[in-house]
N, C-alpha and C positions, 0 to 999 in steps of 0.2 A: 078550403077551410080546414081540412084534416091536416094539412101541412103545418098549420099553426096550432090547432087544437091538441093534437096528440103530444107534441113536445111540451106544450104548456101543462098538460095533465101529468106527464111524466115528471116534470120539474116540481110540480106541487107535491106529488107522492114522495119524491126524493127528499124534499125539505121536511115533510111530515115524518119520514123514516129517521132522518137525522135527529129530529126533536124527540122522537120516541126512544131512540137509543140513549140519548143523554138522560132523559127522565127515568128510564128503567135501570140505569146503571146503579143508582142508589139502592132501591129496594131489592134488586136481584143479588147484589153482593154486599149488602148491609154496610153501605158507606154513604157519605153525604152526596147529594146531587151537586155536581160542579156548576154552580150558578153562573160563572162568567161565560160558559158555553151557551147558556140560555140567552144571555144578553147578546152574545155574538150572533146567534141565530136571528134574533129580533132585528139587530142592525143589518144583517144580511138581506132581509126582505124589505127593509125600510125604503131603499131606492125604488123598488117596484111599486110600493104603496104610494110614495111621493109622485111617481110618474102617473099612476092611475088618477090621483087627486087632481093633478095639473090638467090632464086631458079632460076630466069631467068638468072642471072649472072653466076651461076654455070653451067647451061645448055649451055650457050654461050661459057664458057671456055672449057667444054668437047667437044663441036662441032668444035670450031674454033681455040682455043689456048690450047691444052691439056698440062696441067702442074699440077703435084701433089702439088707443093708449092703454086701455085695460088689458087687451090681448097681449101687447108687447110687455107690459109690466109683469103679467102672470108668467109669460114664457121665459123672461129673463130671470126672474126670481126663482121660478120652478126649476129651470135648467141649472142654475148655480147651486141650489139646494140638492138637487139630484146628483150633480157631479161631486159635491163634497161628501155625500153619503155613500157613493158607489164603491170606494175602496174598502168599505166595511164588508162588502160581499166577498171579494177576492181574498181579503185578509184571513179568511178561514183556512187558507192553505197553510198558514204559519202554525196552525194547531198540530201539524204533522210532527212537531218536535216532541209530542207526548208529555209536555211539561205539566199537564194536569195530574199525572200519576203521583201518588203520595206514598211514602214509606209506611208500611203497616196495612195498606189496603189489600184486600184479597180479591183483586179484580184481575182476571186472566188477561194476559197480553193480547190474545187474539181478539178479545172483545173490544179493547181500546183501539186496536189497529183498525177494525172494521168501523168503529165509531168515528174516528178521526178521518178515515178515508171518505166515509159518507158525508161527513161535515164539510170536508175540503171540496169534494166534488159538487156538493150543493151550492157552496159559495162561488166556485168558478162558473158553474152553469147559470147561477143567478146573475153574475156579472155579464156573461155573454148574452143572455136573454135581454137584459136591460139595454145594452149597447145596440143589439140588433133591432129592438123595438124603436129606439130613438132614431136609428138609421132609416128604418122603414117609414116612420112618421115624417122624417125630414125630406126624403125624396118624394113622398106622396104630396106633401104641402108645397115643396119648392118646384117640383116638376109634374104637376097633376095630369098634364096632357101628353107627356112623353111616352112614346111607344115602348121604350126600354129604359126606364128611369135609373136603373142601376149600372148602366153602361158608363156613365160619367164617373171618373175616379174620385171626385170630390168627397162623396159620402164615405168611400172606403178609407180615404186618407184621414177623414175626421174620426172614423171608428178606430183606426190605428193610433191616432193621437190621444183619444180617450183612454185606450188601454195603457198607453204610456203613462198618463196621469194617474191611472189606477195603481200601477206598479209603484210610482213615486209615493202615492198615498199609503200604500202598504208598508213601504220602508219607513216612512215617518211614523206610522202607527206602531210598528214592531220595535224599532231601534231608538226612537226619540220619545216614544209613548205618547204621541199626539192623538187626540181625538178630533172629529170634525168640528165640535163645538169650541175647541181651543181657539179657533179663529175669532171668536167673540172677544178675546183678550189679545189683540194684535201685538202689543208691546212685549208681553211675556212670551208669546209665540216666536217673535223675531229674536229675542235674546236666546231662547233655547235652540232655535234653528242655527243661528250664527255660531253659538258656542259649540254645538255638535260638530259642525263642519270646520271649525277652527282647529279641531284636534287632528293630528296627523293620521292619515290612513283612512279617515272616514269618507272622504270624497270618492276615492277609487272604489271603496267598498259599496257605497251607495250606487255608483254608476254600474258596477257589476250586478248588483241586485236588480236594479231597474231594467237593465238591458235583458238579462236572462228571463226575468218574469214577464216582460213585455213580449219577448219572442215566444215564450210558452203560451201566453194567452192568445197571441196572434195566430199561432198554429192551430190551437183549438177553435178559434173563431172561424178560421178557414174550413175546418173539418165539420164543425157542428152548426154554426150560425149561418154562414154564407150559403150553403145549399138550401136551407129553409127559405132564406130571403129570395134566392133565385127561382124557387118554385112559386112563391107568392107573387113576385114581380119579375117575370123572366125578361 
């Protein structure tokens, strides 16, 4: 239990600390609170909130309204929503460009460095935690009686593919300025997407971004998330 509880508590504290640093920046240095960062923090924790709601709803269906159709509907809609929201967590890495700094603000550089580092780390760890939880739930549901459920490479491949999609979502958000809800307007989404990649050089740039960020997230997943999973389900 401690293998899961302690990292979860630490992640909660890290998110709270990132929020505190953003909120205190204004009153400490007599400048405006940078509200886009507050929105980004909210979006960063949204996948975990979505995942929690999906699990609670699934348990409620099993307990009170047993229905295979309802279970599959909730799982599919919940998984799609979760995956669309997940890049918002890792997206906080892009705040490392310090683009929030404004001319005339008397905010020390050291403060903004620790702020964006905390923010970026909270986003990355939120991402890893989400993927690890889904991988854990998947192997528990799919292989409930297996002695060593994580031995199969399937769940690890799925985790890697998810991190790849997260990196792609980060690129779309940073360089095409897409948000998860832009998919509600598919025609506009498609025009902007094809228009962006029709421009010379954007394809290789996107590939470089996605590959490097996926490797980065994958290495951290192996260092941070995988050992916790292997302790819980050896």
